[in-house]
C-alpha positions in Angstrom: 60.6 -17.2 -23.8 63.9 -18.7 -25.0 67.7 -18.4 -24.7 67.8 -15.7 -27.4 65.5 -13.5 -25.3 67.7 -13.9 -22.3 70.9 -13.0 -24.2 69.2 -10.0 -25.8 68.6 -8.6 -22.3 71.9 -9.6 -20.6 74.3 -9.5 -23.5 76.4 -12.0 -25.4 79.7 -11.5 -23.6 81.4 -14.7 -22.4 84.6 -14.7 -20.4 86.8 -17.5 -21.5 90.1 -19.0 -20.4 92.8 -21.3 -21.6 93.3 -24.8 -20.2 96.9 -23.9 -19.1 95.8 -21.1 -16.8 96.3 -21.8 -13.2 93.4 -22.1 -10.7 94.8 -19.0 -8.9 94.6 -17.0 -12.2 91.2 -18.4 -12.9 90.0 -17.4 -9.4 91.3 -13.9 -9.9 89.5 -13.6 -13.2 86.2 -14.9 -11.8 86.5 -12.4 -9.0 87.5 -9.4 -11.2 84.6 -10.1 -13.7 82.2 -11.0 -10.8 81.1 -14.2 -12.5 80.6 -17.8 -11.4 82.2 -19.7 -14.3 84.7 -19.6 -17.2 84.3 -21.4 -20.5 87.7 -23.1 -21.2 88.6 -22.7 -24.8 91.3 -23.7 -27.2 90.9 -21.6 -30.3 87.2 -21.8 -31.1 86.7 -25.2 -29.4 85.0 -25.5 -26.0 87.2 -27.9 -23.9 85.4 -27.4 -20.6 83.9 -25.2 -18.0 85.3 -24.2 -14.6 83.1 -22.9 -11.8 83.8 -21.3 -8.5 82.6 -24.5 -6.9 85.3 -26.5 -8.8 88.0 -24.3 -7.4 86.7 -24.4 -3.8 86.2 -28.2 -3.9 89.8 -28.7 -5.3 91.3 -26.4 -2.6 89.3 -28.1 0.1 90.6 -31.5 -0.8 94.2 -30.7 -2.0 95.1 -27.5 -0.1 96.2 -24.1 -1.2 99.0 -25.6 -3.4 96.2 -26.8 -5.7 95.9 -23.2 -6.9 99.0 -23.7 -9.0 97.4 -26.6 -10.9 96.3 -25.9 -14.5 92.6 -25.4 -15.1 92.6 -28.5 -17.4 93.1 -30.7 -14.4 90.0 -29.5 -12.6 87.5 -28.3 -15.3 84.4 -30.2 -16.2 85.2 -31.5 -19.7 81.8 -33.0 -20.6 80.2 -29.6 -21.2 76.4 -29.5 -21.7 75.4 -26.6 -24.0 72.2 -25.1 -25.2 71.2 -23.1 -28.3 69.3 -19.9 -28.9 65.9 -21.6 -29.5 65.9 -23.6 -26.2 63.1 -22.6 -23.9 63.5 -21.2 -20.4 61.5 -24.2 -19.1 63.9 -26.6 -20.9 66.9 -24.9 -19.3 65.4 -24.9 -15.8 64.7 -28.6 -16.1 68.2 -29.4 -17.5 70.0 -27.3 -14.9 67.9 -28.7 -12.0 68.2 -32.3 -13.1 72.0 -32.2 -13.8 72.7 -29.8 -10.9 74.7 -27.2 -12.6 74.4 -23.4 -12.8 75.9 -22.4 -16.1 75.2 -23.4 -19.7 77.3 -22.1 -22.7 75.2 -21.2 -25.6 76.3 -22.6 -29.0 74.9 -21.8 -32.4 76.2 -23.2 -35.6 79.2 -24.7 -33.7 80.2 -21.3 -32.3 80.1 -20.1 -28.7 77.7 -17.1 -28.7 76.8 -16.6 -25.0 76.4 -18.2 -21.6 73.3 -18.3 -19.3 73.3 -18.9 -15.6 70.5 -20.3 -13.4 70.1 -16.7 -12.1 69.4 -15.5 -15.6 66.9 -18.3 -16.2 65.0 -17.7 -12.9 64.9 -14.0 -13.4 63.4 -14.3 -16.9 61.0 -17.0 -15.8 59.7 -14.8 -12.9 59.3 -11.9 -15.4 57.3 -14.1 -17.7 55.1 -15.3 -14.8 54.4 -11.7 -13.8 53.5 -10.7 -17.3 51.1 -13.7 -17.6 49.5 -12.8 -14.2 49.0 -9.2 -15.2 47.5 -10.2 -18.5 45.1 -12.5 -16.8 44.1 -9.8 -14.3 43.5 -7.4 -17.1 41.3 -10.0 -18.9 39.3 -10.7 -15.8 38.7 -7.0 -15.0 38.1 -5.8 -18.5 36.6 -8.9 -20.0 
């Protein structure tokens, strides 16, 4: 199973934001869309990624006035991406090793989707269940 399989099931929609958006605006957008991260874009270029954790950490250390800061000051600018052919196992390893929960999907230099650790785990569990059922069928029916 690969990233393309995950996106076919969940969809290709990605919520993006501009680097000048305030953290308060970004927090509202995350809440409205019920998502955990925004891809920060300028035109078609990925500049960074901003997660709920980034906002909480910033407010915890700088106080509520930090919500008026622009996203560019807080976002992670060294964005790790994946592509449609990457396997679920590769994503799980990458996300676990680097301790992040969201990976933008880039194909031919274009943002085409985003996957979360929840998406990856959900599809890995489904794959494991299918393998288990196939093995049971094989054992019972030879």
